[in-house]
C-alpha positions as CSV (number, residue, x, y, z in Angstrom):
1,X,-23.1,-24.7,-34.2
2,X,-20.0,-23.7,-36.0
3,X,-20.3,-21.6,-39.1
4,X,-18.6,-22.6,-42.3
5,X,-15.9,-20.0,-41.8
6,X,-15.1,-21.3,-38.3
7,X,-14.9,-24.9,-39.6
8,X,-12.5,-23.8,-42.4
9,X,-10.3,-22.0,-39.9
10,X,-10.3,-25.0,-37.6
11,X,-9.4,-27.3,-40.4
12,X,-6.7,-25.0,-41.7
13,X,-5.2,-24.7,-38.2
14,X,-5.1,-28.5,-37.8
15,X,-3.2,-28.9,-41.1
16,X,-0.4,-26.6,-39.8
17,X,2.5,-28.1,-37.9
18,X,2.1,-28.1,-34.1
19,X,4.8,-25.4,-33.6
20,X,3.1,-23.0,-35.9
21,X,-0.3,-23.7,-34.3
22,X,1.2,-22.9,-30.9
23,X,2.7,-19.7,-32.3
24,X,-0.7,-18.6,-33.6
25,X,-2.4,-19.5,-30.3
26,X,0.3,-17.5,-28.3
27,X,-0.1,-14.6,-30.7
28,X,-3.9,-14.6,-30.3
29,X,-3.6,-14.8,-26.5
30,X,-1.1,-11.9,-26.5
31,X,-3.4,-9.8,-28.6
32,X,-6.3,-10.4,-26.2
33,X,-4.1,-9.5,-23.2
34,X,-2.8,-6.3,-24.8
35,X,-6.4,-5.3,-25.7
36,X,-7.5,-5.9,-22.1
37,X,-4.5,-4.0,-20.7
38,X,-5.1,-1.1,-23.1
39,X,-8.8,-0.9,-22.1
40,X,-7.8,-0.9,-18.4
41,X,-5.2,1.8,-18.9
42,X,-7.4,4.0,-21.0
43,X,-10.1,4.2,-18.4
44,X,-10.0,6.8,-15.6
45,X,-8.8,5.6,-12.2
46,X,-11.3,7.7,-10.3
47,X,-14.8,8.7,-11.4
48,X,-15.4,12.4,-12.3
49,X,-13.1,15.2,-13.3
50,X,-9.9,16.0,-11.6
51,X,-11.5,19.1,-10.1
52,X,-14.2,17.0,-8.5
53,X,-11.7,14.5,-7.2
54,X,-9.4,17.2,-5.8
55,X,-12.4,18.9,-4.1
56,X,-13.4,15.6,-2.6
57,X,-9.9,15.0,-1.3
58,X,-9.7,18.5,0.2
59,X,-13.1,18.2,1.8
60,X,-12.2,14.8,3.4
61,X,-8.9,16.1,4.6
62,X,-10.5,19.1,6.2
63,X,-13.2,16.9,7.8
64,X,-10.6,14.6,9.2
65,X,-8.5,17.4,10.6
66,X,-11.5,19.0,12.2
67,X,-12.5,15.6,13.7
68,X,-9.1,14.9,15.2
69,X,-7.9,18.4,16.1
70,X,-9.0,18.0,19.7
71,X,-6.6,15.0,20.2
72,X,-3.6,17.4,20.0
73,X,-4.6,18.7,23.5
74,X,-5.2,15.4,25.1
75,X,-1.6,14.3,25.7
76,X,-0.6,10.7,26.1
77,X,-3.4,8.1,26.3
78,X,-3.4,5.6,29.1
79,X,-4.1,2.7,26.7
80,X,-0.5,1.8,25.6
81,X,1.4,5.2,25.5
82,X,2.9,4.7,29.0
83,X,4.4,1.4,28.0
84,X,5.6,2.3,24.5
85,X,6.6,6.0,25.1
86,X,6.6,7.3,28.6
87,X,8.3,4.4,30.4
88,X,10.3,2.9,27.5
89,X,14.0,3.3,28.2
90,X,15.0,2.0,24.7
91,X,13.7,5.1,22.8
92,X,15.3,7.7,25.0
93,X,18.6,7.8,23.3
94,X,19.8,7.0,19.8
95,X,22.6,4.6,20.5
96,X,23.9,1.4,19.0
97,X,22.9,-0.5,22.2
98,X,19.3,0.7,22.0
99,X,19.1,0.0,18.2
100,X,20.4,-3.5,18.8
101,X,17.9,-4.1,21.5
102,X,15.0,-2.7,19.4
103,X,15.9,-4.9,16.4
104,X,16.5,-8.1,18.4
105,X,14.1,-8.2,21.3
106,X,10.3,-8.0,21.5
107,X,9.1,-5.1,23.7
108,X,5.8,-5.1,25.5
109,X,4.5,-8.4,24.0
110,X,5.3,-7.2,20.4
111,X,8.2,-7.4,18.0
112,X,7.9,-4.1,16.2
113,X,11.3,-2.6,15.5
114,X,10.3,0.0,13.0
115,X,7.5,1.2,15.3
116,X,10.0,1.6,18.1
117,X,12.6,3.2,15.8
118,X,10.0,5.7,14.8
119,X,9.4,6.5,18.5
120,X,13.1,6.8,19.0
121,X,13.4,9.3,16.2
122,X,10.4,11.3,17.6
123,X,12.0,11.3,21.0
124,X,15.3,12.4,19.6
125,X,13.8,15.4,17.7
126,X,11.2,16.6,20.2
127,X,11.7,14.9,23.5
128,X,8.7,13.5,25.4
129,X,6.2,16.0,24.0
130,X,2.9,14.2,23.4
131,X,2.2,16.6,20.5
132,X,4.9,14.8,18.4
133,X,3.8,11.3,19.1
C-alpha cells in the first residue's frame, strides 16, 4: 500500500508536463547511479591493509619463482619449441621480408604474428639461447 505522502508525490508528478516529469526521472536516476558509483569507488579494491596485500604479492612471487626456477636449466621443450623457435627460419633475422611473412601467413597451423614477432626480437637480442625464450 502506498502512503499518503507517496500518493501526493505521484499525483503532483502526474500534474507536471511530460518534459518536466522526464527531467525529474532522469535526475533521480542520475543521483542513484552516482551514489552507486561513489559507493563502489570508496570501497577498497583488495581486502586488508596495503602491507598485507604487498606481503601476499611478494610471497606469491617468491613461491612462483621457486616453483619454476628449475625450468631455466631444461632448455627447449620438445612440445612446440622445435617448430616455433629452433627450426623457424622467419625469426632468424629482422628483415622486411620476414616481417611481411609473419604478418601475412599462418605458421605451424596458427596465425599469431605478435607471438612470432616476439620470438624474432628474442632471437635478435640473444640468439638461439633457450634461457631467453
